[in-house]
VOLUM-501351 format. One record per residue (C-alpha): x, z, y. Coordinates in Angstrom, 2 decimals. Layout:
<rs>
r u:X, w:Z, v:Y
...
</rs>
This chain:
<rs>
r u:0.00, w:0.00, v:0.00
r u:2.86, w:0.75, v:2.38
r u:4.26, w:-2.71, v:1.77
r u:0.88, w:-4.39, v:2.27
r u:-0.13, w:-2.24, v:5.25
r u:2.85, w:-0.56, v:6.97
r u:0.48, w:1.28, v:9.31
r u:-1.25, w:3.10, v:6.44
r u:-0.16, w:6.70, v:7.10
r u:-1.82, w:8.15, v:3.99
r u:0.10, w:5.74, v:1.78
r u:3.38, w:6.86, v:3.35
r u:2.50, w:10.48, v:2.70
r u:1.62, w:9.66, v:-0.91
r u:4.94, w:7.85, v:-1.38
r u:6.84, w:10.88, v:-0.11
r u:4.83, w:13.24, v:-2.33
r u:5.49, w:11.08, v:-5.37
r u:9.19, w:10.91, v:-4.63
r u:9.24, w:14.70, v:-4.27
r u:7.80, w:15.04, v:-7.77
r u:10.31, w:12.50, v:-9.11
r u:13.28, w:14.31, v:-7.55
r u:12.05, w:17.70, v:-8.72
r u:11.46, w:16.50, v:-12.27
r u:14.85, w:14.82, v:-12.56
r u:16.64, w:17.84, v:-11.11
r u:14.74, w:20.24, v:-13.32
r u:16.02, w:18.33, v:-16.35
r u:19.60, w:18.29, v:-15.04
r u:19.56, w:14.53, v:-14.45
r u:22.14, w:13.56, v:-11.84
r u:19.87, w:10.70, v:-10.79
r u:17.91, w:13.35, v:-8.87
r u:20.56, w:13.33, v:-6.14
r u:20.51, w:9.53, v:-5.84
r u:16.72, w:9.52, v:-5.69
r u:16.70, w:12.26, v:-3.06
r u:19.19, w:10.27, v:-0.96
r u:17.02, w:7.15, v:-1.28
r u:14.00, w:9.22, v:-0.29
r u:15.86, w:10.55, v:2.75
r u:16.51, w:6.98, v:3.91
r u:12.79, w:6.25, v:3.54
r u:11.87, w:9.46, v:5.36
r u:14.12, w:8.61, v:8.30
r u:12.58, w:5.15, v:8.48
r u:9.05, w:6.55, v:8.25
r u:9.80, w:9.09, v:10.98
r u:11.24, w:6.43, v:13.27
r u:8.80, w:3.61, v:12.57
r u:5.75, w:5.23, v:11.05
r u:2.27, w:4.66, v:12.41
r u:2.04, w:8.27, v:13.58
r u:5.59, w:9.46, v:14.28
r u:4.36, w:12.96, v:15.20
r u:2.97, w:13.32, v:11.69
r u:5.95, w:11.71, v:9.98
r u:8.68, w:13.54, v:11.87
r u:8.79, w:16.37, v:9.33
r u:9.70, w:14.10, v:6.41
r u:13.48, w:14.10, v:6.99
r u:13.66, w:17.90, v:7.08
r u:11.57, w:18.22, v:3.94
r u:13.65, w:15.67, v:2.08
r u:16.92, w:17.32, v:3.10
r u:15.55, w:20.43, v:1.42
r u:14.74, w:18.41, v:-1.71
r u:18.28, w:17.01, v:-1.68
r u:19.68, w:20.53, v:-1.51
r u:17.42, w:21.56, v:-4.37
r u:18.62, w:18.60, v:-6.43
r u:22.27, w:19.49, v:-5.87
r u:21.59, w:23.14, v:-6.70
r u:19.73, w:22.30, v:-9.92
r u:22.45, w:20.11, v:-11.37
r u:25.49, w:22.02, v:-12.60
r u:28.80, w:20.48, v:-11.70
r u:30.78, w:19.25, v:-14.65
r u:34.45, w:20.13, v:-14.80
r u:36.49, w:17.61, v:-12.87
r u:33.55, w:15.85, v:-11.21
r u:32.12, w:16.08, v:-7.74
r u:28.47, w:15.61, v:-6.94
</rs>
């Protein structure tokens, strides 16, 4: 819906909610892809905040996603000799 109608605020909120669930689920299972997904979501959140149909409503996305990124890093134990 976001692709078909970029001004559809509810669709943007649903996308962010879905990506939150994805990041949480991956992190909960120790999947390092959680960090990559959270970073991708942060890029989307920054774009939504800057170009969304209602910037005042979308401006909180980047802060929320930064929290999700921190949660993803915290949930995935570092392996010896590797950096996140």
